[in-house]
C-alpha positions in Angstrom: -4.0 33.1 34.3 -5.9 31.0 31.8 -4.9 27.3 31.8 -2.9 26.1 28.8 -4.7 23.3 27.0 -3.3 20.7 24.7 -5.5 18.5 22.6 -3.9 15.2 21.6 -5.1 12.7 19.0 -3.8 9.1 18.7 -3.7 8.4 15.0 -3.3 5.1 13.1 -4.2 4.7 9.5 -6.8 7.5 9.5 -6.2 9.0 6.1 -10.0 9.2 5.4 -10.8 11.1 8.6 -7.7 12.9 9.9 -7.9 16.2 7.9 -11.6 16.8 8.7 -11.2 16.0 12.4 -8.1 18.2 12.7 -9.9 21.0 10.9 -12.7 20.8 13.5 -10.3 20.4 16.5 -8.4 23.5 15.4 -11.6 25.6 15.7 -11.7 24.9 19.4 -8.1 24.4 20.6 -5.0 26.2 19.5 -2.4 23.7 20.6 -2.8 20.2 18.9 -0.6 17.1 19.0 -1.1 14.2 16.6 0.6 11.0 17.7 1.0 8.9 14.5 1.3 5.3 15.7 3.2 3.9 12.8 0.6 4.5 10.1 1.1 2.7 6.8 -1.4 4.6 4.7 -1.3 8.2 3.6 -1.7 9.6 7.2 2.0 10.6 7.6 1.9 12.6 4.4 -1.4 14.3 5.3 0.0 15.3 8.7 3.2 16.5 7.2 1.3 19.0 5.0 -0.2 20.7 8.0 1.4 23.6 9.9 -1.2 23.9 12.7 -0.1 21.1 14.9 2.8 19.1 16.4 3.4 15.6 15.2 5.2 12.7 17.0 5.6 9.6 14.9 6.1 6.1 16.2 8.1 4.2 13.5 6.3 1.0 14.5 2.8 0.6 15.7 2.8 0.5 19.5 -0.9 0.5 20.3 -3.5 2.9 21.5 -2.0 3.0 25.0 1.5 3.7 23.7 0.1 6.8 21.8 -1.6 8.0 25.0 1.6 7.6 27.0 3.4 9.7 24.4 0.8 12.4 24.7 1.0 12.3 28.5 4.8 12.7 28.4 4.6 15.5 25.9 2.0 17.4 27.9 4.1 17.1 31.0 7.4 18.1 29.3 5.8 21.1 27.7 4.1 22.2 30.9 0.5 22.2 29.8 -2.2 22.5 32.5 -4.8 20.4 30.8 -4.5 17.6 28.3 -7.6 16.7 26.2 -7.5 13.4 24.3 -9.9 12.8 21.4 -10.1 10.0 18.9 -9.4 10.7 15.3 -12.2 8.5 13.7 -14.9 11.1 13.9 -16.7 9.5 16.8 -16.1 12.5 19.2 -17.3 16.1 18.7 -14.4 18.6 18.9 -16.9 21.4 19.8 -17.0 19.9 23.3 -13.2 20.4 23.8 -13.6 23.7 25.6 -16.3 22.4 27.9 -14.6 19.2 28.9 -11.4 21.1 29.5 -13.1 23.7 31.6 -14.4 21.0 34.1 -10.8 20.4 35.3 -10.4 23.7 37.0 -14.1 24.6 37.4 -13.5 24.7 41.1 -9.9 25.9 41.4 -9.8 24.9 45.0 -10.6 21.3 44.1 -9.4 20.6 40.6 -10.5 17.3 38.9 -7.7 14.9 37.8 -9.7 13.1 35.1 -12.8 14.3 33.4 -14.0 11.3 31.4 -16.4 11.4 28.6 -19.5 9.2 28.9 -21.7 8.2 26.0 -24.3 6.9 28.3 -24.9 9.6 30.9 -27.6 11.2 28.7 -29.1 11.1 25.3 -28.3 13.6 22.6 -30.3 14.3 19.4 -28.7 12.3 16.6 -27.2 9.6 18.9 -26.6 6.3 17.1 -26.6 2.9 18.7 -23.5 1.2 19.9 -22.8 -2.3 18.3 -24.4 -4.8 20.6 -21.3 -6.7 21.4 -19.3 -3.6 22.2 -22.0 -2.2 24.4 -22.3 -5.5 26.3 -18.5 -5.7 26.9 -18.5 -2.0 28.0 -21.4 -2.6 30.5 -19.8 -5.7 32.0 -16.3 -4.2 32.4 -17.6 -0.9 33.7 -19.7 -2.7 36.3 -16.6 -4.8 37.3 -14.4 -1.7 37.7 -17.1 0.0 39.7 -17.4 -3.0 42.1 -13.6 -3.5 42.5 -12.5 0.1 42.6 -15.4 1.9 44.2 -16.1 4.0 41.2 -19.4 5.1 39.7 -18.6 5.1 36.0 -21.1 4.7 33.2 -18.6 4.4 30.4 -15.1 2.9 31.1 -13.8 3.1 27.5 -14.6 6.5 26.1 -11.4 8.0 24.6 -12.6 11.6 25.0 -11.1 12.8 28.3 -9.5 15.8 30.0 -6.6 15.3 32.4 -5.0 17.6 34.9 -1.4 17.5 33.6 0.1 17.9 37.1 -1.3 14.5 38.0 -0.1 12.6 35.0 3.4 11.7 36.4 1.6 9.6 39.0 0.6 7.2 36.3 2.9 4.5 34.9 1.3 3.1 31.8 2.7 -0.2 30.7 -0.4 -1.6 29.0 -0.1 -0.3 25.4 -3.1 -2.0 23.8 -6.8 -1.3 24.1 -6.7 -2.6 27.7 -4.9 0.6 28.7 -8.1 2.2 30.1 -8.3 -0.7 32.7 -4.8 0.0 33.9 -5.5 3.7 33.9 -8.5 3.4 36.2 -6.7 1.1 38.6 -3.7 3.5 38.8 -6.0 6.5 39.1 -7.8 5.1 42.1 -4.6 4.0 43.7 -3.2 7.5 43.3 -6.3 9.1 44.8 -7.4 10.9 41.6 -10.6 12.9 41.6 -12.8 11.6 38.7 -16.0 12.9 37.1 -17.8 12.0 34.0 -18.9 14.4 31.2 -21.8 13.6 28.9 -20.8 13.3 25.2 -22.8 12.1 22.1 -22.8 8.5 21.1 -21.6 8.3 17.5 -20.5 5.1 15.7 -19.6 5.8 12.1 -18.0 2.4 11.0 -19.3 -0.5 13.0 -17.0 -2.9 11.3 -13.9 -1.2 12.8 
């Protein structure tokens, strides 16, 4: 039986991007969840006009990690097999959703718990450059995580990931800000998760964000 795949997008004040991103996501995944993290712009109205996705709204902004926790819980409750997370700012390419999802059960005897996108595994035509400060922070923290946790990551902060949903209840996310990925990696290693990286293009559209 073909695995059931859900693609979830954390959304906060993305009125200028959300329709276009969702249009693209819908070409590659049938089941879509948007987690509106208390948007104060036109995002809620834009999402309400669409009939091709589920929407969960946080009345108050809880942070990136809170949105992912909501997506995790929804995927578990609805008994999906694979959860793909993708950002809503246009930095990730929805066309890669089927490929990153397929890696989870590529070997059914040894499924992968986390397939994590990496913008630094290989170069793609059209890649942009990461803002220098962000790249430096990513390099330093990725190195630290590898040293402390015995990992071999090249990109600790990419939001484009595929998760084996059966493994998600082993996580207990309590860090709801942008430090959530650090807690995720610590808990994933403690739980014995299998982890692989998946090359994705490097795209920065608005460096001031």
